[in-house]
N, C-alpha and C positions, 0 to 999 in steps of 0.2 A: 683323375687328370690324366691326359695323354700327353705324349710329346708334342702333338700339333698345337697344344697349350702353352708351348714355350713362349718367352717374351721375344719380340722381334730385335734383331733381324735373324734370331737364331731359328725361329720356327720356319722361315723361308728357307733356310740352308738346309734343313733337315727334311723339308717337305717332299722331295722326290724319292725319299727312302719308302714311301707308300706305293711306289710304282714298281711292279716286279721287273720291268725292263732295266731299271736301274741297278739291280741286284745281278743281273746276268754275268757280267765281268767278273763277279767275286763267287760264282756258284758254278760247281763242275756240272750239276744236273739242272738243266733249265728249269724242272718242275720245282727245284727248292726254292728259286726266286720268288715263286707264288707266296710260299710260306713264310719266307723271311719279310716280304712286304706286309703280309697280314699280321705277323708279330708285332711290327711297328705300329700298324693301324688300332690293334686291340690291347696293347700294353698299357693298362690304365690303372696302376697302383700309386701313380705319384702324387705328391702332396706339393703344394705351392714353394716350400723350401727346397725340395728335390729339384723342381724344374729351374729354380734360381741357381742352384749349383751347377746344373748341366748347363745352363745359360752361359754362367761365368766360363765355364771351359770352352763353349763354342766360341766365346768372344777372344779367346786365347789361341784357338787353332788357326792354322794357315788359311788364308781368304780362299785359296783354290779349292779347298775341300768342301764337298757338299755331299748330301744324301748319305747313301751307304758308306762311302769312304770317310766322311765325317764322323759317322757313328762308330766305325772301325778304329778310327783315330782316337776318340774319346774312351772308348773301351779299352784301349791299350794303355792310355794314361791311367785311367781309374784302377785297373789291374795293377799296373807297376806301383802305384801309390798305396796299393793294398787297402783301398776304399771299398765301400758299399754305398750304393746310391740311395735305396729305400730302407733305412733302417726300421726295424720293429719297435714299437712303443713298449714301455714296461705293461701297459695294459693289454696290448696284444699278445706280449710274451706269456702273460698270466693265463691265456687261453689255451697254451700249448700243453700236452701230456708230458709226464715225467721222462718218458723214453722215446727215441727215434731210431731210424734206420738209414745206414748208408750202404751203398753197394759199389764195389770196385773190382776190376778185372785182376784175376790172381797173377797174371803176367806181369801186370803193372803196379802191383800194390807197393813195391820196394821204393818208387819215387816218391810215395807219401808217407810210407809207415816202415818201421822196423819191427820185426819179431822180438818180443821180451824174451829174457834167457830161458824160462819156463817152456817157452813155444819152441826152442831149438830142437824139433823132433827127430833130426837127423842128427845122431851124436856126432859131436866134434866139429860141427857146422856153424857158421857165423851168418848174421842177418845179411852181410854183403855178398855171400856166397850162394843165397837162396834164389836167385833169379837166373834162368826160367825155373819155376816150380811147379809141381802138380800136387795138390793138397788132398784131392779125393773126396767125393761127396760125403758129407757128414763131418769131415775133420774140422775139430775145433782148434783154434789158436788164439793167442793174445798178442794184440798189436800196440805199437806207441807211435803215436805221430812223430815224425822228425822235427816238425816246427809248427806253430799255429798256422793252420790253414782254412780257407773256405771250402766248406763240403756241402753238397746237395743232401738235405735230409727229408726222409718223408716218415709218415706214422699213420696208426691206425686213428680213425675218425667215424663219428656218427654210426657207429655199430658195424662199420665195414673194416676187415682185417687185412693188412697188406700180406700178400702170400708169402709164406715161409719156408717152403721145402720145393718149390718147382720152379727151377730156373726159367724156363720159357714163361710162366705166368708172371713171375716177378719183371722179366723185361718188357713183355707186353703191356701190363699194367702200369708200369712205372715209366714208360716212354724211353727205355735204355737201348740205344743201337748197339748190337753186340754181335761179334761172330761165333760160329758154333764150335770153334776149337779153343775157347777160353773160358776158365772157370770163373762163377760168379761168388765172390766172397761178401757175405751180409755181415756188415759191422753194427753192433748196437751201439748207439750214441746216447749218453745220459743227459739229456736236455736239461733236467732239473739241477744237476751238479753244475752245468755250464751257466745256466742262469745266476747261480749262486756265485760263481766266479766272475761275473759281469762279462763274459764273453758277448761278441756282438752277434745279433741275429737280425736277418734282413728277408725282405720278400723279394724273390727273383725278378728281374727285369731284363730288357734286351741286352743290357750292357754286361749281364752276368753270362749270357748264354753265346755271345758273338766270340768266334773263334779268333784270339788273339795271337796265337803260336804260327798259325798259316793263315793270313787274313785272306788271301785269295781263294781260300777253299771253305766257304761259309757253307754249313750243313744245319738245317733246321732242327736241331735235336730238341728244342724247347718250343712249346706253343703256349703263348699269352693266355691267362685265364680272362676271358672277355667280361666287360662289365655286367652283363646279363647273369653271370655266374657268381658275382661277388655277394658275399652274405656277410652282414655285420658281425656274427659270431664265429665267422671263420675268416679271419684276416690273414690269409695265406694263398699261395699259388696252388695250382693243382697240375699234378702229373696228367699226360693225356695218352690215352690207349693207342699203342703203335699200329693196331690194325684199323680201327675206324675213327680214331682222333677225338673220341668222345672223352669228357672230363673223368677223371679217376681218383687218386690219392692226393693228400696234401702235399705240398713241397715248401721248404724254407731253405734259407743258406745259413749256415753257423760257422762261426770262427773257432774252429776246434783247438781247444787247449791242450797240453802235454799231458794226457791222462792214459792209462791203460785201458785198451777196449778189448771186448769180447768180439770174436769174429768166428764164422762158421762157413764152411764152403758148402754151396748148394750144387755143386756139379757142373758140368757143362750144358748148355741149351742144345735141344735136337734141331732147331730151326735157326736160319740166318736173319737174325733181327737188324743186322747191319744195313739191310736193303730199305728199311723203314718204309714198311708197307703202306703207310698213309699217303706217301707220295704218289702211289698209283692213283689216288683219288684226282678228279679234273681240277679241282679248285678246293681251297679250305672253306669250312663253313663254321 
């Protein structure tokens, strides 16, 4: 189900969000507005109970908010309440592998993680002193989340393996906009252990991708998985290739518990992926 299937009057209030022109005031790059509207139109993982939840939030939102501004308002509310819109069912979670991967910029890792003591590779240093930091390609470290936090996770699927040792390939295939002056840290995420700890798992929706920190600067870092790409045995989102926008690897959102995690630096990319090459296309497909 799509957001257009929200109960009335909520459906009417968000309907303009499928019009790229409505996104222009919130997008620095006019081409980004095309993709924001495309995401709204093709975001189709919702169930009836999910739309009911969104409808209730719409009903409580200020009457003056419509279209993109209403969606941004709802996304801020959902993030502030630490909620997830489209929870994965136990049956869907059972189809996941035992392990997944998360990627974070080395310059920003300390916003989310602390180095565990055995990873204090600079003698006498403390985690709070480790930023900015350059780990170096191949450097292995161990991290501990500062708090439970929602992270985007991808994994191997259908005989295809997520690139492991090529920063450019990782960023391109996982749709990660990245500047060439920042290392890529690959973090191994124990999905089976998180399921055993009853952590929350979700499918990504537009509400997880909207920029709630600077709402006036929306960037389409996420591309919805269109209904034509849905598969019953693959109940998850798909990353999308940064160059050609084709479907790539699975992606889900996980509420990360306080575990010690293994990480490795993939080094710095050689290309500037922050330019989002797919935006050069005339329109989404």
